[in-house]
Backbone as JSON Lines, residues from 0, in Angstrom:
{"i":0,"aa":"X","n":[63.08,60.48,66.28],"ca":[62.43,60.43,67.58],"c":[60.96,60.73,67.41]}
{"i":1,"aa":"X","n":[60.11,60.11,68.21],"ca":[58.67,60.39,68.19],"c":[58.28,61.11,69.46]}
{"i":2,"aa":"X","n":[57.42,62.12,69.3],"ca":[56.99,62.94,70.42],"c":[55.49,62.75,70.64]}
{"i":3,"aa":"X","n":[55.11,62.49,71.87],"ca":[53.71,62.27,72.21],"c":[53.31,63.27,73.28]}
{"i":4,"aa":"X","n":[52.49,64.26,72.88],"ca":[52.06,65.3,73.8],"c":[50.69,64.98,74.37]}
{"i":5,"aa":"X","n":[50.48,65.39,75.61],"ca":[49.17,65.22,76.23],"c":[49.02,66.25,77.34]}
{"i":6,"aa":"X","n":[47.81,66.32,77.89],"ca":[47.56,67.2,79.01],"c":[46.69,68.4,78.69]}
{"i":7,"aa":"X","n":[46.36,68.58,77.43],"ca":[45.5,69.69,77.08],"c":[44.08,69.49,77.58]}
{"i":8,"aa":"X","n":[43.26,70.52,77.44],"ca":[41.89,70.42,77.87],"c":[41.23,71.77,77.95]}
{"i":9,"aa":"X","n":[40.08,71.79,78.59],"ca":[39.31,73.01,78.77],"c":[39.46,73.48,80.2]}
{"i":10,"aa":"X","n":[39.81,74.75,80.37],"ca":[40.0,75.3,81.71],"c":[39.47,76.73,81.73]}
{"i":11,"aa":"X","n":[39.05,77.17,82.88],"ca":[38.59,78.55,83.01],"c":[39.78,79.49,83.15]}
{"i":12,"aa":"X","n":[39.55,80.74,82.81],"ca":[40.59,81.76,82.95],"c":[41.11,81.76,84.39]}
{"i":13,"aa":"X","n":[42.43,81.96,84.49],"ca":[43.16,81.97,85.76],"c":[43.42,80.57,86.29]}
{"i":14,"aa":"X","n":[42.95,79.55,85.54],"ca":[43.23,78.18,85.94],"c":[44.6,77.72,85.49]}
{"i":15,"aa":"X","n":[44.88,76.44,85.72],"ca":[46.19,75.86,85.4],"c":[46.03,74.55,84.64]}
{"i":16,"aa":"X","n":[47.02,74.27,83.84],"ca":[47.14,72.99,83.16],"c":[48.62,72.63,83.09]}
{"i":17,"aa":"X","n":[48.92,71.36,83.0],"ca":[50.29,70.92,82.77],"c":[50.31,70.02,81.55]}
{"i":18,"aa":"X","n":[51.07,70.43,80.57],"ca":[51.27,69.63,79.37],"c":[52.5,68.76,79.55]}
{"i":19,"aa":"X","n":[52.44,67.57,78.97],"ca":[53.58,66.66,78.98],"c":[53.89,66.25,77.56]}
{"i":20,"aa":"X","n":[55.14,65.98,77.31],"ca":[55.54,65.48,75.99],"c":[56.61,64.42,76.22]}
{"i":21,"aa":"X","n":[56.28,63.2,75.88],"ca":[57.22,62.09,76.03],"c":[57.91,61.83,74.71]}
{"i":22,"aa":"X","n":[59.23,61.69,74.78],"ca":[60.03,61.44,73.59],"c":[60.54,60.01,73.59]}
{"i":23,"aa":"X","n":[60.44,59.37,72.45],"ca":[60.99,58.02,72.33],"c":[62.5,58.12,72.17]}
{"i":24,"aa":"X","n":[63.2,57.08,72.51],"ca":[64.64,57.07,72.3],"c":[65.4,57.83,73.37]}
{"i":25,"aa":"X","n":[66.52,58.41,72.96],"ca":[67.4,59.06,73.91],"c":[66.91,60.45,74.28]}
{"i":26,"aa":"X","n":[67.47,61.03,75.35],"ca":[67.0,62.31,75.86],"c":[67.92,63.45,75.52]}
{"i":27,"aa":"X","n":[68.85,63.27,74.58],"ca":[69.82,64.34,74.31],"c":[69.32,65.3,73.25]}
{"i":28,"aa":"X","n":[68.12,65.81,73.46],"ca":[67.53,66.79,72.57],"c":[67.13,68.02,73.38]}
{"i":29,"aa":"X","n":[67.32,69.19,72.78],"ca":[66.66,70.37,73.32],"c":[65.16,70.19,73.04]}
{"i":30,"aa":"X","n":[64.34,70.55,74.01],"ca":[62.9,70.35,73.86],"c":[62.19,71.69,73.97]}
{"i":31,"aa":"X","n":[61.07,71.8,73.3],"ca":[60.35,73.06,73.37],"c":[58.87,72.91,73.09]}
{"i":32,"aa":"X","n":[58.19,74.04,73.18],"ca":[56.75,74.1,72.91],"c":[56.45,75.28,71.99]}
{"i":33,"aa":"X","n":[55.62,75.03,71.01],"ca":[55.03,76.05,70.16],"c":[53.52,76.0,70.37]}
{"i":34,"aa":"X","n":[52.86,77.03,69.92],"ca":[51.41,77.01,69.91],"c":[50.9,77.74,68.67]}
{"i":35,"aa":"X","n":[49.71,77.36,68.27],"ca":[49.08,78.04,67.15],"c":[47.59,78.15,67.4]}
{"i":36,"aa":"X","n":[47.13,79.38,67.41],"ca":[45.71,79.66,67.58],"c":[45.08,79.81,66.2]}
{"i":37,"aa":"X","n":[43.77,79.59,66.09],"ca":[43.1,79.71,64.8],"c":[43.3,81.09,64.2]}
{"i":38,"aa":"X","n":[43.73,81.12,62.95],"ca":[43.91,82.38,62.24],"c":[45.15,83.15,62.63]}
{"i":39,"aa":"X","n":[46.0,82.56,63.46],"ca":[47.21,83.25,63.91],"c":[48.45,82.46,63.51]}
{"i":40,"aa":"X","n":[49.58,83.16,63.51],"ca":[50.84,82.5,63.2],"c":[51.28,81.64,64.38]}
{"i":41,"aa":"X","n":[52.05,80.64,64.05],"ca":[52.62,79.79,65.08],"c":[53.57,80.61,65.96]}
{"i":42,"aa":"X","n":[53.53,80.35,67.24],"ca":[54.32,81.12,68.21],"c":[55.21,80.18,69.03]}
{"i":43,"aa":"X","n":[56.47,80.56,69.15],"ca":[57.4,79.82,70.0],"c":[57.12,80.2,71.45]}
{"i":44,"aa":"X","n":[56.85,79.23,72.29],"ca":[56.41,79.49,73.66],"c":[57.54,79.31,74.67]}
{"i":45,"aa":"X","n":[58.17,78.16,74.68],"ca":[59.2,77.89,75.68],"c":[60.13,76.81,75.17]}
{"i":46,"aa":"X","n":[61.35,76.84,75.68],"ca":[62.34,75.85,75.27],"c":[63.26,75.56,76.44]}
{"i":47,"aa":"X","n":[63.79,74.33,76.48],"ca":[64.7,73.94,77.56],"c":[65.85,73.15,76.96]}
{"i":48,"aa":"X","n":[67.04,73.41,77.48],"ca":[68.23,72.74,76.96],"c":[68.27,71.28,77.4]}
{"i":49,"aa":"X","n":[69.19,70.54,76.82],"ca":[69.32,69.12,77.14],"c":[69.53,68.92,78.64]}
{"i":50,"aa":"X","n":[70.38,69.74,79.22],"ca":[70.7,69.61,80.65],"c":[69.58,70.12,81.54]}
{"i":51,"aa":"X","n":[68.7,70.94,80.97],"ca":[67.66,71.56,81.77],"c":[68.08,72.85,82.44]}
{"i":52,"aa":"X","n":[69.33,73.25,82.24],"ca":[69.84,74.44,82.91],"c":[69.34,75.71,82.23]}
{"i":53,"aa":"X","n":[69.33,75.7,80.91],"ca":[68.93,76.91,80.17],"c":[67.5,76.79,79.7]}
{"i":54,"aa":"X","n":[66.73,77.83,79.94],"ca":[65.35,77.86,79.46],"c":[65.07,79.18,78.78]}
{"i":55,"aa":"X","n":[64.05,79.16,77.95],"ca":[63.58,80.35,77.26],"c":[62.05,80.34,77.36]}
{"i":56,"aa":"X","n":[61.49,81.52,77.65],"ca":[60.03,81.67,77.59],"c":[59.71,82.93,76.79]}
{"i":57,"aa":"X","n":[58.68,82.84,75.99],"ca":[58.22,84.02,75.26],"c":[57.73,85.07,76.25]}
{"i":58,"aa":"X","n":[57.84,86.32,75.87],"ca":[57.38,87.4,76.76],"c":[55.91,87.22,77.13]}
{"i":59,"aa":"X","n":[55.14,86.68,76.22],"ca":[53.7,86.55,76.45],"c":[53.36,85.55,77.56]}
{"i":60,"aa":"X","n":[54.32,84.71,77.94],"ca":[54.04,83.7,78.97],"c":[54.96,83.78,80.17]}
{"i":61,"aa":"X","n":[55.91,84.7,80.14],"ca":[56.86,84.81,81.26],"c":[56.13,85.1,82.55]}
{"i":62,"aa":"X","n":[56.54,84.4,83.59],"ca":[55.91,84.57,84.89],"c":[54.67,83.71,85.07]}
{"i":63,"aa":"X","n":[54.18,83.1,83.98],"ca":[52.98,82.26,84.07],"c":[53.26,80.82,83.68]}
{"i":64,"aa":"X","n":[54.12,80.61,82.7],"ca":[54.44,79.27,82.21],"c":[55.85,78.88,82.65]}
{"i":65,"aa":"X","n":[56.03,77.62,82.98],"ca":[57.34,77.1,83.35],"c":[57.6,75.81,82.58]}
{"i":66,"aa":"X","n":[58.76,75.76,81.93],"ca":[59.14,74.54,81.23],"c":[60.16,73.77,82.08]}
{"i":67,"aa":"X","n":[60.02,72.47,82.1],"ca":[60.95,71.62,82.85],"c":[61.06,70.27,82.13]}
{"i":68,"aa":"X","n":[61.98,69.48,82.57],"ca":[62.15,68.17,81.94],"c":[62.63,67.14,82.95]}
{"i":69,"aa":"X","n":[62.33,65.89,82.66],"ca":[62.8,64.77,83.45],"c":[63.49,63.83,82.45]}
{"i":70,"aa":"X","n":[64.81,63.89,82.4],"ca":[65.54,63.11,81.41],"c":[65.44,61.6,81.68]}
{"i":71,"aa":"X","n":[65.23,61.22,82.91],"ca":[65.06,59.8,83.2],"c":[63.79,59.25,82.55]}
{"i":72,"aa":"X","n":[62.82,60.12,82.35],"ca":[61.55,59.72,81.72],"c":[61.45,60.2,80.28]}
{"i":73,"aa":"X","n":[62.49,60.88,79.79],"ca":[62.46,61.44,78.43],"c":[61.21,62.29,78.21]}
{"i":74,"aa":"X","n":[60.88,63.11,79.2],"ca":[59.64,63.87,79.16],"c":[59.91,65.34,79.47]}
{"i":75,"aa":"X","n":[59.24,66.21,78.73],"ca":[59.29,67.63,78.99],"c":[57.89,68.07,79.41]}
{"i":76,"aa":"X","n":[57.84,69.05,80.31],"ca":[56.58,69.53,80.84],"c":[56.44,71.03,80.57]}
{"i":77,"aa":"X","n":[55.2,71.46,80.47],"ca":[54.9,72.89,80.41],"c":[53.8,73.15,81.44]}
{"i":78,"aa":"X","n":[54.21,73.72,82.55],"ca":[53.25,74.09,83.59],"c":[52.7,75.47,83.25]}
{"i":79,"aa":"X","n":[51.39,75.54,83.07],"ca":[50.75,76.78,82.65],"c":[49.81,77.25,83.75]}
{"i":80,"aa":"X","n":[50.14,78.38,84.33],"ca":[49.33,78.97,85.39],"c":[48.73,80.29,84.92]}
{"i":81,"aa":"X","n":[47.74,80.75,85.65],"ca":[47.09,82.03,85.34],"c":[46.71,82.1,83.87]}
{"i":82,"aa":"X","n":[46.09,81.06,83.38],"ca":[45.77,80.99,81.96],"c":[44.77,82.07,81.56]}
{"i":83,"aa":"X","n":[44.96,82.56,80.34],"ca":[44.1,83.59,79.77],"c":[43.42,83.04,78.51]}
{"i":84,"aa":"X","n":[42.3,83.61,78.14],"ca":[41.66,83.16,76.9],"c":[42.59,83.23,75.68]}
{"i":85,"aa":"X","n":[43.49,84.18,75.67],"ca":[44.41,84.28,74.54],"c":[45.47,83.19,74.52]}
{"i":86,"aa":"X","n":[45.51,82.37,75.54],"ca":[46.4,81.2,75.52],"c":[45.77,80.03,74.78]}
{"i":87,"aa":"X","n":[44.51,80.17,74.41],"ca":[43.83,79.11,73.66],"c":[44.54,78.85,72.34]}
{"i":88,"aa":"X","n":[44.93,77.6,72.13],"ca":[45.69,77.23,70.93],"c":[45.93,75.72,70.95]}
{"i":89,"aa":"X","n":[46.43,75.23,69.85],"ca":[46.98,73.88,69.82],"c":[48.46,74.0,70.17]}
{"i":90,"aa":"X","n":[48.9,73.22,71.13],"ca":[50.27,73.28,71.6],"c":[51.04,72.08,71.06]}
{"i":91,"aa":"X","n":[52.21,72.36,70.51],"ca":[53.04,71.33,69.9],"c":[54.39,71.28,70.61]}
{"i":92,"aa":"X","n":[54.87,70.09,70.9],"ca":[56.23,69.99,71.44],"c":[57.21,69.74,70.3]}
{"i":93,"aa":"X","n":[58.44,70.14,70.54],"ca":[59.49,70.03,69.53],"c":[60.75,69.44,70.15]}
{"i":94,"aa":"X","n":[61.58,68.91,69.29],"ca":[62.88,68.39,69.72],"c":[63.92,68.7,68.66]}
{"i":95,"aa":"X","n":[65.1,69.1,69.1],"ca":[66.2,69.33,68.18],"c":[67.51,69.14,68.92]}
{"i":96,"aa":"X","n":[68.58,69.0,68.14],"ca":[69.88,68.73,68.76],"c":[70.82,69.92,68.75]}
{"i":97,"aa":"X","n":[70.77,70.71,67.72],"ca":[71.84,71.7,67.57],"c":[71.34,73.11,67.26]}
{"i":98,"aa":"X","n":[70.06,73.35,67.29],"ca":[69.57,74.65,66.89],"c":[69.88,75.74,67.9]}
{"i":99,"aa":"X","n":[70.12,76.93,67.41],"ca":[70.16,78.1,68.28],"c":[68.72,78.42,68.66]}
{"i":100,"aa":"X","n":[68.56,79.26,69.67],"ca":[67.21,79.66,70.06],"c":[66.52,80.37,68.89]}
{"i":101,"aa":"X","n":[67.29,81.19,68.18],"ca":[66.71,81.93,67.06],"c":[66.2,80.98,65.98]}
{"i":102,"aa":"X","n":[66.98,79.99,65.64],"ca":[66.56,79.03,64.63],"c":[65.36,78.23,65.11]}
{"i":103,"aa":"X","n":[65.38,77.88,66.37],"ca":[64.23,77.17,66.94],"c":[62.97,78.02,66.84]}
{"i":104,"aa":"X","n":[63.1,79.32,67.16],"ca":[61.97,80.23,67.08],"c":[61.41,80.31,65.66]}
{"i":105,"aa":"X","n":[62.26,80.1,64.68],"ca":[61.8,80.12,63.29],"c":[61.08,78.83,62.91]}
{"i":106,"aa":"X","n":[61.04,77.89,63.81],"ca":[60.32,76.65,63.54],"c":[61.14,75.59,62.85]}
{"i":107,"aa":"X","n":[62.47,75.6,63.04],"ca":[63.34,74.68,62.33],"c":[63.63,73.4,63.09]}
{"i":108,"aa":"X","n":[62.83,73.08,64.09],"ca":[63.05,71.86,64.86],"c":[62.97,70.62,63.98]}
{"i":109,"aa":"X","n":[63.76,69.63,64.36],"ca":[63.79,68.39,63.6],"c":[62.51,67.58,63.77]}
{"i":110,"aa":"X","n":[61.96,67.63,64.96],"ca":[60.82,66.77,65.28],"c":[59.7,67.56,65.95]}
{"i":111,"aa":"X","n":[58.48,67.19,65.61],"ca":[57.28,67.84,66.15],"c":[56.3,66.79,66.64]}
{"i":112,"aa":"X","n":[55.66,67.09,67.77],"ca":[54.59,66.24,68.26],"c":[53.3,66.51,67.52]}
{"i":113,"aa":"X","n":[52.26,65.78,67.88],"ca":[51.01,65.84,67.14],"c":[50.11,66.99,67.58]}
{"i":114,"aa":"X","n":[50.42,67.64,68.67],"ca":[49.61,68.76,69.13],"c":[48.56,68.34,70.14]}
{"i":115,"aa":"X","n":[48.33,69.22,71.1],"ca":[47.28,69.01,72.09],"c":[46.54,70.33,72.28]}
{"i":116,"aa":"X","n":[45.22,70.26,72.29],"ca":[44.39,71.47,72.33],"c":[44.26,71.99,73.76]}
{"i":117,"aa":"X","n":[44.49,73.29,73.9],"ca":[44.25,73.98,75.16],"c":[43.2,75.05,74.89]}
{"i":118,"aa":"X","n":[42.13,75.01,75.65],"ca":[41.06,75.99,75.5],"c":[40.81,76.64,76.84]}
{"i":119,"aa":"X","n":[40.91,77.97,76.86],"ca":[40.71,78.73,78.1],"c":[39.45,79.57,77.93]}
{"i":120,"aa":"X","n":[38.49,79.32,78.79],"ca":[37.23,80.07,78.71],"c":[37.27,81.27,79.64]}
{"i":121,"aa":"X","n":[36.59,82.33,79.22],"ca":[36.6,83.57,80.02],"c":[35.48,83.56,81.06]}
């Protein structure tokens, strides 16, 4: 499967952005988002199950970021509100079929998108 992420950009602190990631082929993948800031380790941000019923958000984004999906469009979204400068990073979408959340957090996804830059100015 190929993943195409978009929606990044430059925003002021407390602003909002919505990232999208379109997947080619079928929609029976768990989808997620990672991010990596310069000089920092990659961080698992959010994940959503195939059905969309189960979601996971990292503590650092809970209450501010929401992950959702539209299976008819094979697209996953990351709505980011109340953005902070520390949210600045390249955001990558992921897809996998059978991983546990723990394995996904370790970065074991089968497929990765190309990344989209999010920059939050203070």
